[in-house]
C-alpha positions in Angstrom: -48.1 -36.3 44.6 -47.0 -34.3 41.5 -47.4 -30.6 41.2 -46.5 -28.0 38.6 -44.9 -24.9 40.3 -44.4 -21.6 38.6 -41.7 -19.5 40.5 -43.1 -16.0 39.6 -39.5 -14.5 39.2 -38.2 -12.5 36.2 -38.2 -14.6 33.9 -40.8 -17.0 35.5 -39.5 -20.6 35.9 -41.6 -23.8 35.8 -40.9 -27.0 37.8 -42.5 -30.3 38.0 -42.1 -31.5 41.6 -43.2 -34.9 43.0 -43.0 -36.6 46.3 -41.9 -34.7 49.3 -40.5 -31.6 47.3 -44.0 -31.1 45.9 -45.5 -31.8 49.3 -43.1 -29.2 50.9 -44.0 -26.4 48.4 -47.7 -27.0 48.9 -47.2 -26.9 52.7 -45.2 -23.6 52.6 -47.7 -22.0 50.0 -50.7 -23.0 52.2 -49.1 -21.6 55.3 -48.6 -18.1 53.7 -46.8 -15.5 55.8 -47.0 -17.4 59.0 -44.9 -20.1 57.6 -44.5 -23.7 58.9 -43.0 -24.5 62.3 -41.2 -27.9 62.0 -42.2 -28.8 65.5 -45.9 -28.6 64.7 -45.6 -30.2 61.3 -42.9 -32.9 61.7 -41.6 -34.5 58.5 -38.6 -36.6 58.0 -36.2 -34.0 56.4 -37.6 -30.5 56.3 -34.2 -29.0 56.2 -33.2 -31.3 53.3 -36.4 -30.5 51.3 -35.8 -26.7 51.9 -32.3 -27.0 51.0 -33.1 -28.8 47.7 -35.7 -26.2 46.8 -33.4 -23.3 47.5 -30.9 -24.8 45.1 -33.6 -24.6 42.5 -34.1 -20.9 43.1 -37.0 -20.8 45.6 -36.6 -18.1 48.3 -37.3 -19.5 51.7 -36.7 -17.8 54.9 -35.7 -19.7 58.1 -36.6 -18.2 61.5 -35.3 -20.1 64.6 -37.8 -20.1 67.6 -37.3 -21.3 71.1 -39.4 -24.0 72.6 -39.8 -25.4 76.1 -40.9 -28.9 77.3 -38.9 -31.9 78.3 -36.4 -31.2 75.6 -36.1 -27.3 75.4 -34.2 -25.8 72.6 -34.9 -24.3 69.1 -36.9 -25.3 66.1 -37.1 -23.8 62.6 -40.0 -22.0 61.0 -39.9 -21.9 57.3 -41.6 -19.3 55.1 -41.8 -19.1 51.4 -40.4 -15.6 50.5 -41.4 -15.7 46.8 -44.5 -15.8 44.8 -45.5 -19.1 43.3 -48.5 -20.7 41.4 -49.2 -24.4 42.0 -51.3 -26.6 39.7 -52.0 -30.2 40.7 -50.9 -32.8 38.2 -52.8 -36.0 39.2 -55.8 -36.8 41.3 -54.1 -37.7 44.5 -52.9 -34.2 45.5 -53.6 -33.5 49.2 -53.0 -30.3 51.0 
C-alpha cells in the first residue's frame, strides 16, 4: 500500500507513505474523532508507527483506557489531531 498524505499545516507538507505507515494514517483518518483502540484493532507495532508519524510532524493524541477480562489493564486509543488529505497511489489500497 502506498499513499500520498498532505498534512494540512502551515505550510502544507506532503509525504509518500507505504507499508504500515501508510496503513496507520489511513486507519486513523478513517476513524475520525473516535480514534483507533489498539485492543480492537491489533497491529504488530501501533506505538512504533505512531512514534514514526509524530517524528514526521503528524499530531496524534494518545488516550489510555482501562479494560477488563482475563488480563485487565490499559490500552491506547490513538486519534489523529491534525487535518490530512490522503490520495491512493496504486491499485491495492485497502481501508
